[in-house]
C-alpha positions as CSV (number, residue, x, y, z in Angstrom):
1,M,-0.1,11.4,-5.7
2,L,-3.4,9.4,-6.0
3,T,-3.8,7.1,-3.9
4,K,-2.3,8.4,-0.2
5,P,-4.4,11.1,1.3
6,E,-1.1,13.1,2.4
7,H,-0.8,13.6,-1.5
8,L,-3.9,14.4,-2.5
9,R,-4.1,17.0,-0.1
10,N,-2.1,19.2,-2.0
11,W,-3.6,19.0,-5.2
12,F,-7.1,17.6,-5.5
13,A,-8.7,20.5,-4.1
14,P,-9.5,22.8,-7.1
15,F,-8.8,27.2,-7.2
16,E,-8.4,28.4,-3.6
17,C,-10.3,25.4,-2.0
18,E,-9.1,24.0,1.3
19,M,-9.2,19.7,2.0
20,T,-10.7,19.4,5.1
21,E,-10.9,15.6,4.5
22,C,-9.3,12.5,3.3
23,S,-9.7,9.3,3.4
24,I,-8.7,6.3,1.2
25,D,-9.5,2.3,2.0
26,L,-7.3,1.5,-1.3
27,R,-8.4,-2.3,-2.0
28,V,-11.0,-3.6,-4.1
29,G,-14.3,-3.3,-2.0
30,G,-12.8,-0.5,0.3
31,D,-14.0,3.0,-0.2
32,Y,-12.8,6.9,-0.3
33,H,-14.5,9.9,0.9
34,I,-12.7,13.3,0.1
35,V,-14.8,16.9,1.3
36,F,-13.4,20.3,0.3
37,V,-14.4,24.0,0.9
38,G,-14.0,27.4,-0.9
39,R,-13.2,30.5,0.0
40,D,-17.3,30.9,0.4
41,G,-17.7,28.1,2.6
42,T,-19.1,25.9,0.0
43,E,-18.6,22.4,0.8
44,C,-18.2,19.5,-1.8
45,S,-18.0,16.4,-1.4
46,F,-17.2,13.1,-3.0
47,R,-17.3,9.7,-2.5
48,G,-17.0,6.0,-3.9
49,T,-15.7,2.3,-3.8
50,Y,-12.6,1.0,-5.4
51,L,-13.6,-2.0,-7.8
52,E,-10.5,-2.9,-9.4
53,L,-6.9,-2.2,-8.8
54,V,-4.1,-3.2,-10.9
55,R,-0.6,-1.5,-9.0
56,P,0.9,0.7,-10.2
57,I,-0.9,1.1,-13.5
58,R,-5.0,1.5,-13.2
59,I,-7.3,2.3,-10.4
60,V,-11.6,2.0,-11.1
61,G,-13.9,3.2,-8.7
62,T,-17.4,4.8,-8.8
63,W,-18.0,8.2,-8.2
64,R,-20.5,10.1,-6.7
65,F,-20.5,14.2,-5.8
66,D,-23.1,14.5,-2.7
67,G,-24.3,17.5,-4.3
68,W,-25.6,15.7,-7.0
69,P,-27.1,12.6,-5.6
70,D,-28.5,11.4,-8.6
71,V,-25.7,11.7,-10.5
72,E,-23.0,8.6,-10.6
73,A,-20.2,7.4,-12.7
74,V,-17.5,5.0,-12.8
75,E,-13.8,6.6,-12.8
76,S,-10.9,5.3,-13.8
77,F,-7.3,5.9,-13.7
78,D,-4.8,5.0,-15.9
79,L,-1.0,5.2,-16.0
80,S,1.3,4.2,-19.1
81,E,5.6,5.0,-19.2
82,S,7.0,5.7,-22.4
83,D,10.6,7.2,-22.5
84,G,10.4,8.3,-19.4
85,V,6.9,10.3,-19.4
86,T,4.4,9.1,-17.6
87,T,0.5,10.0,-18.8
88,L,-2.4,10.1,-16.9
89,T,-5.5,9.3,-18.4
90,K,-9.0,9.7,-16.5
91,T,-12.3,8.3,-17.7
92,W,-15.9,9.0,-16.4
93,T,-18.7,6.6,-17.9
94,F,-21.4,8.1,-16.3
95,A,-25.2,6.1,-15.9
96,D,-26.8,8.7,-18.3
97,E,-26.5,12.0,-20.4
98,A,-27.8,14.3,-17.5
99,G,-24.9,13.0,-15.2
100,R,-22.2,13.7,-17.8
101,A,-24.0,16.9,-18.5
102,H,-23.2,18.2,-15.2
103,M,-19.6,17.5,-15.6
104,E,-19.5,19.2,-18.5
105,R,-20.4,22.9,-16.9
106,F,-17.0,23.1,-14.5
107,D,-13.3,23.0,-14.9
108,G,-12.5,21.9,-10.9
109,Q,-11.1,19.1,-12.5
110,E,-8.6,21.3,-14.9
111,S,-7.7,23.1,-12.0
112,S,-6.6,20.3,-9.8
113,F,-4.7,18.6,-12.5
114,D,-2.8,22.1,-13.3
115,K,-2.2,21.7,-9.4
116,L,-1.0,18.2,-9.8
117,E,1.6,19.1,-12.6
118,R,3.0,22.0,-10.7
119,L,3.6,19.9,-7.9
120,L,5.0,17.2,-9.6
121,S,7.4,19.6,-11.5
122,S,8.5,21.2,-8.2
123,I,9.6,17.5,-6.9
124,R,11.0,15.9,-10.4
125,R,14.4,14.5,-9.7
126,P,17.1,16.5,-11.6
127,E,18.9,14.5,-14.5
128,P,21.9,12.6,-13.8
129,G,25.1,15.2,-14.0
130,A,22.3,18.2,-14.1
131,D,23.1,20.9,-11.4
């Protein structure tokens, strides 16, 4: 769900936005580029370079939103499993407080992760013996 365009297209774009581009070169030094468009036509473009990959538990890369050219971060996704439950922890490390302040004003990430949770719930495998 985190590394393949065909999966990201189903949840990454927040609210009612539509993903129009998703390219992923999943290797250390490889780049990604994601673009989505809102109902009002506003385009949002995100890009970065992968810095660390520990399959299947960790992805670290740079993060840049083209709409905020002076804001950069390092973004990490860490997956852990306990008693059959997988937990995703996402961390952003911004270069400065001003960059972090930009992200505190937007709830698009929450909307996207709500979509991911619904998607995962819809494809969850039934328990053995369940109808």
